[in-house]
Every structure is written in C-alpha cells, then in structure tokens.
C-alpha positions, 0 to 999 in steps of 0.5 A: 722118251716122256710121254708127261710131265709126270713121268719126269718128275718121278724120275728126277724124284728117284735119281734125288733119292737114290744120289741122297743115299749114296753119299750118305752111305759114301760117307761111312765108306770114305768114297767122295760123294762127287764120285757117287753123283756121277756114277748115278748119272752113268747109272740111268744114262745110255749105256746104263738104265737108258735115259736119253741125253747128250746135250753139252749146251744145256750141261754147261748152262746148268752147270754155270749156275751151279758154280756160281752158287757153289762158289758164292756159297763156298766164299760165305763159309770161307771166313777171312781171319781163316784165310788172311794168314796163308792169302798169299800161298793160297793165291800162289797156288790158285794162280801161277799154280794153274799155270805151271800144271797147264804147262807141265802137263800140257808138254806132256800130252804133246809128247805123248800123243805123238808118241802112242799109235793108235790116237789122235795127234794133238796139236800143241794147243789142243795138249794145252787145251786139254791141261788147262780145262783139268788145271783147277781143284775141287776140295769140296768132296775132301772134306766132306770125307775129313769131317765125316771121317773126325780129321781135322787137319794141322799147319792151316792146311784146310783154309789153304786147300778150300781158298786154292778150290775156291778161286782157281776156277777162274783161272782155269776157266779164262785159260780154257777160253783163251786157248779156244780163241788162239786154236780157232783163230789159227794163232792169238798175238801172247800179248793179247792172251795175256791182256785178255787174263790180265782185264779178267782178273782185274774186273773179276775181283773189283765187280765181286768185291763192289757187288758184295758191299752192293749186296750187303747194303741192299740186303741190311737195307730192304726191310721184306717182312717175310723174313724167308724171302731173304735167301731168293733175294741173295740168289738173285744178287748173286745170278746178277753178280756172275752175268754182269761182270760176264757181259762187262768181259770180267770173270764172273765165277771170280766175282761171286767168290769174291762177293761171297767172301764180301758177303759171309764176312760182314755183319746182315739180317738173317744170316743165320737163316740165309745160311742154312738156305744155301747149305741145302741149295748148295747140295742141291746143285751139286747133285744136279750138276754132278748127275748132268755130267755123268747122263752126258759121258757114254761110258763104253766112250771112256774104254778107248781111251784109258790107256792115255787116261790111265797115263795123263792121270797118273802123269798128274799125281805123281809128278804134275801137282807136286812139282807145280806144289813145291815150285808155287811155295817156293818163297814159304816156309810156313808149311813142312815137306810134310805138309807140302806132300799132302797139299800136292796129294789132294789136288782132285779134280772133280766136277768143274774140269768136267763142265769146261771140257763142255766148252770144246764141245760146243765150241767146234775144236777137231778133237774136243770128244777126245778131250772130254773123254780123257778129262771124265776118265782122269776125274775118275781116276783121280776121285778114285786114288786120291779122294779115297785117300786123303784120310790115310794120306794125313795121318800117315803124314801125322798131319792131323790134328785135334777135332775142334771143341763140340758145340754140346748145346747147339743154341744160336741167338738171332743176331739182333741180341747183341749177347756173348754166348759161351759153353763152359766144363765144370772141373774140381777147379770151379768147385773148389770156389763152391759147387752151388751156381749162385756161389760163382762170382758172375758180372752182371748181366750172366745168366746161366741158361742150361745145365748139360749132365750124363747126356740129359739138360735142364734148367739150373737155379740159383741153389743148383749144385754141381758137379764135375764134368758139368757143362754150362751155357751161359748168356752176358752182355758183358763177355770181358768181364765174363772172361776175366770171371772165367780166368779167375775161377779157373775155368779153362774149356770153354767157348765163346760166340759173340753177336 
C-alpha cells in the first residue's frame, strides 16, 4: 500500500495531528479521549479511508509496550499517602472484583448464546473467557473528563478508582491466559489454575517491589552527565522489569505497576524532568495503542454482533458491575451507598479488554473473532454510555467536592534545594499586623520571592505595601518556624511544598 518511508511518516503524522485535535475537542464536550482515538483508527481503517491493518500479533505487541509504560506511569503518579486509607478496598475490587465479574458475566453469556438463535453457541469456558477479557476497568479516560470539567470527588473515590483500574489489569490478564490454556488442553485441573494464578501474583508483587528499589538505586547512583538520558534509563528499566518478570512466570503488568509505585514515592534525582517526560510519552503510547486497535477492527463486522453486544453490555453496566462492587465492599463501612453506586457506574471498559481480546485470536480459539468483535462493541458502548455521563452522575449523587487550591505561581524547586516553598493569601487579618512586607514577623532564612496582584507578578522589597487578596510566594529553610509564623499572623489560605 505504501511506496516509500515518506508516505508512512506522512500518514502517521496526519493521524497523530488529527488525534490531538480530536482529543482537545473531546475534552470540551465530555467525550473520553479513548473513544475518539478508537474512532480515528476506524476512520482511517479498511472500512474508512482504506488503511489496511489486520495483524493481531503487532497490535498485541504495541499494546504490551503501551500498557507497560501506562501502568508504570500510573503507579509513579499515585501517592501512597492517598491510597493507604483505601488500599484494602482497592485491592479487593482489583482481584476478587475481577473474579466475580468474570463469573457473573460469563454465566450470563453462556445462557444468552444458548438461548438466542443466529449466534455461535459458546461453551461455558469460552463464555468465561469472553467475560475475563473485559473484566478489568479503565478509569484513565474518566479522570481526564473530570479534570477538564473541574470536577473533584468526595469520599476518596478518586484514589479508590485509580488503584482499582491500575491494579486490576494483571488479574484479568491471568484469567485470560488460564482460560485459553484450559480450552486448548480440553480441560485443566482447577488446582493447577489456582496455583498458576497465585504464582503470577506473588512473583509479580515481589519482582515489582525489589526491582523498583533497584531502579531507585540505579537512578540515584549512576552518574549520567546528560540529564536528558535519565528518562531513557528509566524506560529501559521498565522494559527489563516487565520482561524478566514474565520470563520468570510472574505477572509483568503487576510488576511494572508496583515498581512505578516504589519509584514515584521515593526521592530520585531529576524527578520532575522524568515525570514530565513520562506524561507526554504515556500520552503518545495511549494514542498509538488506541489508533492501532481502531485500525484492527472492521466496523462492518460489528453490526452482526450488535444484538449480543448490546445485551451483554447493558447487563454488565446495570447488573454485573453493581453486584460485584456491593459484594466486594460489603465488609467496608467507609463508603456510602451513593459512593458505591458511583464506583459501579465508573466501571468503564477501555483499551485493555481489546488488547486482551487479541490473545484468543492469536491462540486460534474457535470463536475468537466473535469474542473480539463483541468485546470491541461493548467497549464502545461503555464509553458512550458511562464515559459521557460520569460528571453528571457525580453531581446527581452529590459526590462532587471543592477543587484543590490552585497553584498560582507554577514554580517548582529543584530536588537539590532542601527548602519549603509556600503560597499564602493576604487577608485583612494579615494586614492588621502591618501592611508592609517587613512588618510581617517571619523566621530567619525566609524570603518573599514574588507577589501576584490583579493577574500581574512582581518581586517585592521590604517596604512593599501589601494589599488584600495579594498572593505571596515564600521560600524558607525552616518550614516548622514558618508554619508557626503563619499561625500567629492568622494566615489560613496557603499551600506548602517541601523537598
């Protein structure tokens, strides 16, 4: 189809450009970026503009690379202080929740295909395989919508959903692999499957933690003169962790997520530049992965499975997901009924189920094409129904919270500077102690770096007059003494960052 490398680069650049513009438009109208990227892939595919792509092996390989980067980056962005209070709930949803979803949905698919004429009658194992493939959730697109709309959630819902979506892919992957092996071998001992599942989980956890610690040591000890090479070094570490864990029969996806948690919650040099690099790099691989999956599907093949896809999709949204969430969270008392309903609604299907649906195709499972097309259809349905309403449902259930305090100055201190930086609001109470900067009693080794007033910034002096509603940027070597000064001055509106 392509005559030279220039044509390939031209098509790729056009697709990326269109994807970015579509993503920008999607944020404004509340559409998940994933849905738009999938749609662009389908638009450029065989049933659209005619770009031919039908290789599930390549799609699976791209998905493997993308998921490794996405899961590591997600772990690195997750603060342990936020997930500790809800760690038990998140882990239960990510493990037991996947098993319950697979069982409930699998039996429903088995009953449905045996009842409805016009479709292949799936065996119980094949039905469970289809359910396992789409048993994990994808909340990344949800939070992009919530953030673009300025919506924040109560009851620690955000860390709960992030922990679940970041850690339930390994369980879905293991169930998919085990069920494929069961079908191919015409039966597997249940004990063997349980042992395989346990081994993958344990090895993934251990490898992720140990290699995460090793990664921190490598980053901090290897003296690379070019700072730009540190993100590349960490990227090599990610691929090593995934591949070595998988070769040892552990779960590589779980390992890279745990390693990301370790790295993200430990001090490493050049951390800010590394995080900035991975933010953009993760988006690139998400776009590449979604478009690849969109190219892989033939839209005309989705119409024949629309009936079963619609029925199973609605069943998962209305019955399977809520039943799973309420059962898993039954022992926990820190979520209200409304919060559980919201967690149930935000059980989106995303790119991961489509990637996992390529495994039956490559393994040559008899009804693999039906499984792939149904999973793709349900993913689109989930994103259209749930993905476009997450903001409205949060408000309807009264689960929206006040936004975090805005960073007015957008300045970050280098890791090497061991100081505290804070932004304070100047109020009438503060001005009652004096309206000049030098009249504010502040500890030694404290500097007022910048003032924001009416949208303009300037550097203050000791005799600078302060006005009500001014924003003041402070840097201090003694954060404890500074906090005491704030208390004595009646300063309540402030944020503090410490290195």
